ROFILUM-554887 format. One record per residue (C-alpha): residue in three letters; chain; y, x, z. Coordinates in Angstrom, 1 decimal, m for minus. Each point is the difference from the previous one (the first is absolute). Example, Ala and Ser with C-alpha at 12.3 -4.5 7.8 and 13.67 -1.06 7.14 Angstrom:
! residues 2
<aa = ALA; ch = A; y = m4.5; x = 12.3; z = 7.8>
<aa = SER; ch = A; y = 3.4; x = 1.4; z = m0.7>
! end
This chain:
! residues 131
<aa = MET; ch = A; y = m4.9; x = 12.1; z = 58.5>
<aa = VAL; ch = A; y = m0.9; x = m3.4; z = m0.6>
<aa = ILE; ch = A; y = 3.6; x = m0.8; z = m0.8>
<aa = PHE; ch = A; y = m0.3; x = 3.2; z = m2.4>
<aa = ILE; ch = A; y = m2.6; x = m1.1; z = m1.9>
<aa = ILE; ch = A; y = 1.1; x = m4.0; z = m0.7>
<aa = GLY; ch = A; y = 3.4; x = 1.7; z = m1.1>
<aa = ILE; ch = A; y = m1.8; x = 1.9; z = m2.5>
<aa = ILE; ch = A; y = m2.1; x = m2.6; z = m1.2>
<aa = SER; ch = A; y = 2.8; x = m2.5; z = m0.4>
<aa = GLY; ch = A; y = 1.9; x = 2.7; z = m1.7>
<aa = ALA; ch = A; y = m2.3; x = 0.5; z = m2.7>
<aa = VAL; ch = A; y = m0.7; x = m3.9; z = m0.3>
<aa = THR; ch = A; y = 3.7; x = m0.6; z = m0.7>
<aa = VAL; ch = A; y = m0.1; x = 2.9; z = m2.6>
<aa = SER; ch = A; y = m3.0; x = m1.5; z = m1.7>
<aa = TYR; ch = A; y = 1.5; x = m3.4; z = 0.2>
<aa = LYS; ch = A; y = 3.2; x = 1.3; z = m1.9>
<aa = VAL; ch = A; y = m2.0; x = 1.6; z = m2.9>
<aa = ILE; ch = A; y = m2.1; x = m3.2; z = m0.4>
<aa = ARG; ch = A; y = 3.0; x = m2.0; z = m0.2>
<aa = GLU; ch = A; y = 1.5; x = 2.3; z = m2.6>
<aa = LYS; ch = A; y = m3.2; x = 0.1; z = m2.0>
<aa = SER; ch = A; y = m0.2; x = m3.9; z = m0.2>
<aa = ARG; ch = A; y = 3.6; x = 0.2; z = m1.3>
<aa = ASP; ch = A; y = m1.1; x = 2.1; z = m2.7>
<aa = ALA; ch = A; y = m3.0; x = m2.3; z = m0.9>
<aa = ARG; ch = A; y = 2.6; x = m2.9; z = m0.1>
<aa = ARG; ch = A; y = 2.4; x = 2.2; z = m2.1>
<aa = LEU; ch = A; y = m3.2; x = 0.4; z = m2.6>
<aa = SER; ch = A; y = m0.7; x = m3.8; z = m0.2>
<aa = ASP; ch = A; y = 3.4; x = m0.8; z = m0.3>
<aa = LEU; ch = A; y = 0.2; x = 2.2; z = m3.1>
<aa = ALA; ch = A; y = m3.5; x = m1.6; z = m1.5>
<aa = GLN; ch = A; y = 1.4; x = m3.2; z = 0.5>
<aa = VAL; ch = A; y = 3.3; x = 0.8; z = m1.4>
<aa = GLN; ch = A; y = m1.6; x = 2.1; z = m3.2>
<aa = ASN; ch = A; y = m2.3; x = m3.1; z = m0.6>
<aa = ALA; ch = A; y = 2.9; x = m2.7; z = 0.1>
<aa = LEU; ch = A; y = 2.1; x = 2.5; z = m2.8>
<aa = GLU; ch = A; y = m3.1; x = m0.1; z = m2.1>
<aa = LEU; ch = A; y = m0.5; x = m3.6; z = m0.3>
<aa = TYR; ch = A; y = 4.2; x = m0.1; z = m0.2>
<aa = PHE; ch = A; y = m0.4; x = 2.5; z = m2.9>
<aa = ARG; ch = A; y = m2.9; x = m1.9; z = m1.9>
<aa = ASP; ch = A; y = 1.6; x = m3.1; z = 0.2>
<aa = GLU; ch = A; y = 3.6; x = 1.3; z = m0.5>
<aa = GLY; ch = A; y = m0.3; x = 3.0; z = m2.3>
<aa = SER; ch = A; y = 1.9; x = 2.0; z = 2.2>
<aa = TYR; ch = A; y = 0.6; x = 1.4; z = 3.6>
<aa = PRO; ch = A; y = 2.5; x = m1.6; z = 2.2>
<aa = ASN; ch = A; y = 3.5; x = 1.4; z = 0.3>
<aa = SER; ch = A; y = 0.0; x = 0.1; z = 3.8>
<aa = LEU; ch = A; y = m2.2; x = m0.7; z = 2.8>
<aa = THR; ch = A; y = 1.5; x = m0.5; z = 3.7>
<aa = PRO; ch = A; y = m1.9; x = m0.2; z = 2.8>
<aa = GLY; ch = A; y = 0.0; x = m3.3; z = 1.8>
<aa = GLN; ch = A; y = 0.5; x = m1.9; z = m3.3>
<aa = SER; ch = A; y = m2.5; x = m1.8; z = m2.4>
<aa = LEU; ch = A; y = m0.9; x = 1.4; z = m3.7>
<aa = VAL; ch = A; y = 0.1; x = m2.7; z = m2.3>
<aa = GLY; ch = A; y = 0.0; x = m0.1; z = m3.6>
<aa = THR; ch = A; y = 2.9; x = m0.2; z = m1.8>
<aa = THR; ch = A; y = m1.4; x = m1.7; z = m2.6>
<aa = THR; ch = A; y = m2.9; x = m1.8; z = 1.1>
<aa = GLY; ch = A; y = 1.1; x = m0.8; z = 3.4>
<aa = ILE; ch = A; y = m3.5; x = 1.3; z = 1.2>
<aa = SER; ch = A; y = 0.3; x = 1.2; z = 3.8>
<aa = TYR; ch = A; y = m2.0; x = 3.3; z = 0.0>
<aa = LEU; ch = A; y = 1.1; x = 1.0; z = 3.9>
<aa = THR; ch = A; y = 1.2; x = m2.5; z = 2.4>
<aa = THR; ch = A; y = 1.7; x = 3.0; z = 1.9>
<aa = ILE; ch = A; y = 0.0; x = 3.6; z = m1.0>
<aa = PRO; ch = A; y = m1.0; x = 1.7; z = 2.7>
<aa = GLU; ch = A; y = 2.2; x = 2.7; z = 2.5>
<aa = ASN; ch = A; y = m1.1; x = 3.2; z = 0.8>
<aa = PRO; ch = A; y = m1.2; x = m0.5; z = 3.7>
<aa = ARG; ch = A; y = 2.0; x = 0.9; z = 3.0>
<aa = PRO; ch = A; y = 0.3; x = 2.5; z = 1.2>
<aa = ARG; ch = A; y = 0.4; x = 1.3; z = m3.0>
<aa = ASN; ch = A; y = 0.3; x = 3.7; z = 0.8>
<aa = ASP; ch = A; y = m3.6; x = 1.2; z = 0.7>
<aa = GLY; ch = A; y = m1.2; x = 3.7; z = m0.2>
<aa = ASN; ch = A; y = 1.8; x = 1.7; z = m2.8>
<aa = CYS; ch = A; y = 1.7; x = m3.4; z = m1.2>
<aa = PRO; ch = A; y = 3.9; x = m1.0; z = 0.3>
<aa = ASP; ch = A; y = 0.6; x = m3.2; z = 0.8>
<aa = ASN; ch = A; y = 0.7; x = m1.3; z = m3.5>
<aa = GLU; ch = A; y = m1.3; x = m3.2; z = m2.2>
<aa = TYR; ch = A; y = m2.2; x = m0.3; z = m2.8>
<aa = SER; ch = A; y = 2.0; x = 1.1; z = m3.1>
<aa = TYR; ch = A; y = m0.8; x = m1.8; z = m3.4>
<aa = THR; ch = A; y = 1.7; x = 1.4; z = m3.2>
<aa = LEU; ch = A; y = m0.7; x = m1.8; z = m3.3>
<aa = ASN; ch = A; y = m0.6; x = 3.0; z = m2.8>
<aa = GLY; ch = A; y = 0.9; x = m1.6; z = m3.3>
<aa = GLN; ch = A; y = m1.7; x = m3.6; z = m0.3>
<aa = THR; ch = A; y = m3.8; x = 1.3; z = 0.1>
<aa = THR; ch = A; y = 0.3; x = 2.1; z = 3.2>
<aa = TYR; ch = A; y = 0.8; x = 0.4; z = 3.6>
<aa = THR; ch = A; y = m0.3; x = 2.1; z = 3.0>
<aa = ILE; ch = A; y = m0.1; x = m0.8; z = 3.6>
<aa = ASN; ch = A; y = 0.9; x = 2.7; z = 2.6>
<aa = PHE; ch = A; y = m1.9; x = m0.2; z = 3.1>
<aa = CYS; ch = A; y = m0.8; x = 2.3; z = 2.9>
<aa = LEU; ch = A; y = m3.1; x = 0.5; z = 2.1>
<aa = GLY; ch = A; y = m0.1; x = 1.3; z = 3.6>
<aa = HIS; ch = A; y = m3.4; x = 1.6; z = 0.1>
<aa = ASN; ch = A; y = m2.8; x = 0.5; z = m2.6>
<aa = THR; ch = A; y = m1.7; x = m3.1; z = m1.4>
<aa = ASP; ch = A; y = m3.2; x = 0.4; z = m1.9>
<aa = SER; ch = A; y = 1.2; x = 2.2; z = m3.0>
<aa = LEU; ch = A; y = 3.5; x = m0.1; z = 0.6>
<aa = ASN; ch = A; y = 1.9; x = 2.5; z = 2.1>
<aa = THR; ch = A; y = 2.6; x = m0.6; z = 2.7>
<aa = GLY; ch = A; y = 3.4; x = m0.2; z = m1.5>
<aa = SER; ch = A; y = 1.9; x = m1.5; z = m3.4>
<aa = HIS; ch = A; y = m2.0; x = m2.0; z = m2.6>
<aa = CYS; ch = A; y = 0.5; x = m1.6; z = m3.2>
<aa = ALA; ch = A; y = m1.6; x = m3.5; z = m1.0>
<aa = THR; ch = A; y = 0.1; x = m0.3; z = m3.8>
<aa = PRO; ch = A; y = m1.8; x = m2.2; z = m2.3>
<aa = ARG; ch = A; y = m2.7; x = 2.6; z = m0.2>
<aa = GLY; ch = A; y = m0.6; x = 0.0; z = 3.7>
<aa = ILE; ch = A; y = 1.3; x = 1.9; z = 2.8>
<aa = GLU; ch = A; y = 1.0; x = 3.6; z = m0.5>
<aa = ASN; ch = A; y = m0.5; x = 2.7; z = 2.8>
<aa = GLN; ch = A; y = 3.8; x = 0.8; z = m0.1>
<aa = ALA; ch = A; y = 3.3; x = m1.2; z = m0.1>
<aa = CYS; ch = A; y = 1.6; x = m2.0; z = m3.0>
<aa = GLN; ch = A; y = 1.7; x = 2.3; z = m2.3>
! end
């Protein structure tokens, strides 16, 4: 009987530990996006447009000013397939020179954001995938 109870408790702890790790990766995703969005706004202020591309692991440096806005563009934390999220990287798209979208996914409900795909734009984070 004691072994049975210990088995149930260890199973519950394992499941809750997995959820805690997934939620911490979601918190990191939101932190990464806030950091990237702040750097993009500084870049836009100084350069007059957003960068043509962002490559995770690379730096974000102004083309005319030479200012380093991000030493390292963050990568989606691993494992990337939490909850309803596929194994994907953050996806940056430049739309004209004055707006961008960054597609990302959250594995769990976080604050006012639902689980699933989301879109970060200069206006903030939308509770839906990028169009």
